[in-house]
C-alpha positions as YAML, in Angstrom:
chain: A
units: angstrom
residues:
- id: 1
  name: MET
  ca: [-15.51, -0.09, -9.30]
- id: 2
  name: LYS
  ca: [-12.15, -0.30, -7.02]
- id: 3
  name: GLU
  ca: [-10.44, 1.04, -4.76]
- id: 4
  name: ILE
  ca: [-6.75, 2.04, -4.20]
- id: 5
  name: ARG
  ca: [-4.22, 3.72, -1.34]
- id: 6
  name: LEU
  ca: [-1.21, 2.53, -0.18]
- id: 7
  name: CYS
  ca: [-0.20, 1.33, 3.40]
- id: 8
  name: TRP
  ca: [3.28, 1.08, 4.94]
- id: 9
  name: ALA
  ca: [3.88, -1.33, 8.11]
- id: 10
  name: THR
  ca: [5.41, 1.63, 10.34]
- id: 11
  name: THR
  ca: [7.52, -0.74, 13.06]
- id: 12
  name: ILE
  ca: [9.02, -4.92, 11.74]
- id: 13
  name: THR
  ca: [7.67, -6.96, 13.92]
- id: 14
  name: VAL
  ca: [8.52, -10.96, 13.98]
- id: 15
  name: VAL
  ca: [4.64, -12.76, 13.81]
- id: 16
  name: ALA
  ca: [3.20, -11.71, 10.50]
- id: 17
  name: GLY
  ca: [0.98, -9.21, 9.74]
- id: 18
  name: SER
  ca: [0.87, -7.55, 13.31]
- id: 19
  name: ALA
  ca: [2.68, -4.37, 12.75]
- id: 20
  name: PRO
  ca: [0.68, -0.95, 13.14]
- id: 21
  name: VAL
  ca: [-0.68, -0.30, 8.86]
- id: 22
  name: GLN
  ca: [-0.26, 3.32, 8.03]
- id: 23
  name: TYR
  ca: [-1.75, 3.93, 5.22]
- id: 24
  name: THR
  ca: [-3.33, 7.27, 2.53]
- id: 25
  name: ASP
  ca: [-6.15, 8.00, 1.57]
- id: 26
  name: TRP
  ca: [-8.10, 5.69, -0.83]
- id: 27
  name: GLU
  ca: [-9.03, 6.79, -4.41]
- id: 28
  name: ILE
  ca: [-10.33, 5.47, -7.34]
- id: 29
  name: ALA
  ca: [-7.98, 2.61, -9.13]
- id: 30
  name: THR
  ca: [-6.85, 4.44, -12.70]
- id: 31
  name: PRO
  ca: [-4.52, 2.49, -14.62]
- id: 32
  name: ASP
  ca: [-2.03, 6.39, -13.69]
- id: 33
  name: ALA
  ca: [-3.36, 5.87, -10.07]
- id: 34
  name: ARG
  ca: [-1.94, 2.37, -9.51]
- id: 35
  name: GLU
  ca: [1.05, 2.51, -11.99]
- id: 36
  name: ARG
  ca: [1.60, 5.18, -9.16]
- id: 37
  name: LEU
  ca: [1.46, 3.53, -6.17]
- id: 38
  name: GLU
  ca: [3.10, 0.63, -7.19]
- id: 39
  name: ALA
  ca: [6.09, 2.81, -8.44]
- id: 40
  name: GLU
  ca: [5.74, 4.47, -5.39]
- id: 41
  name: SER
  ca: [5.83, 1.20, -3.33]
- id: 42
  name: GLN
  ca: [8.56, -0.72, -5.26]
- id: 43
  name: SER
  ca: [10.36, 2.30, -4.48]
- id: 44
  name: ALA
  ca: [10.05, 2.61, -0.72]
- id: 45
  name: ASN
  ca: [11.12, -1.17, -0.58]
- id: 46
  name: ALA
  ca: [14.07, -0.74, -2.39]
- id: 47
  name: SER
  ca: [15.00, 1.08, 0.44]
- id: 48
  name: ASP
  ca: [12.87, -0.18, 3.79]
- id: 49
  name: GLY
  ca: [13.06, -3.63, 2.73]
- id: 50
  name: PRO
  ca: [10.44, -5.70, 1.04]
- id: 51
  name: ASP
  ca: [6.83, -6.01, 2.09]
- id: 52
  name: THR
  ca: [7.46, -2.80, 4.20]
- id: 53
  name: TYR
  ca: [4.99, -0.98, 1.39]
- id: 54
  name: TRP
  ca: [1.99, -2.46, -0.53]
- id: 55
  name: VAL
  ca: [-0.74, -1.09, -2.64]
- id: 56
  name: GLU
  ca: [-3.45, -2.53, -1.36]
- id: 57
  name: GLU
  ca: [-7.48, -2.65, -2.95]
- id: 58
  name: ARG
  ca: [-10.83, -2.95, -2.54]
- id: 59
  name: ASP
  ca: [-14.68, -2.64, -4.04]
- id: 60
  name: THR
  ca: [-16.06, 1.19, -3.58]
- id: 61
  name: PRO
  ca: [-18.47, 1.23, -0.90]
- id: 62
  name: ARG
  ca: [-21.53, 1.66, -1.92]
...
């Protein structure tokens, strides 16, 4: 089973991947949850810049 969450950079830096990251709690990766988080990410990226928000996925811990 997979889990997903919405993540975003708190600052923009020149070095890729070095910005502090904030995120929402993990939730089960249902189609509805994925659609909602992808829509939130796309909307936020439209206002804050590309790749500022993204959906992260992981295997559910056992």
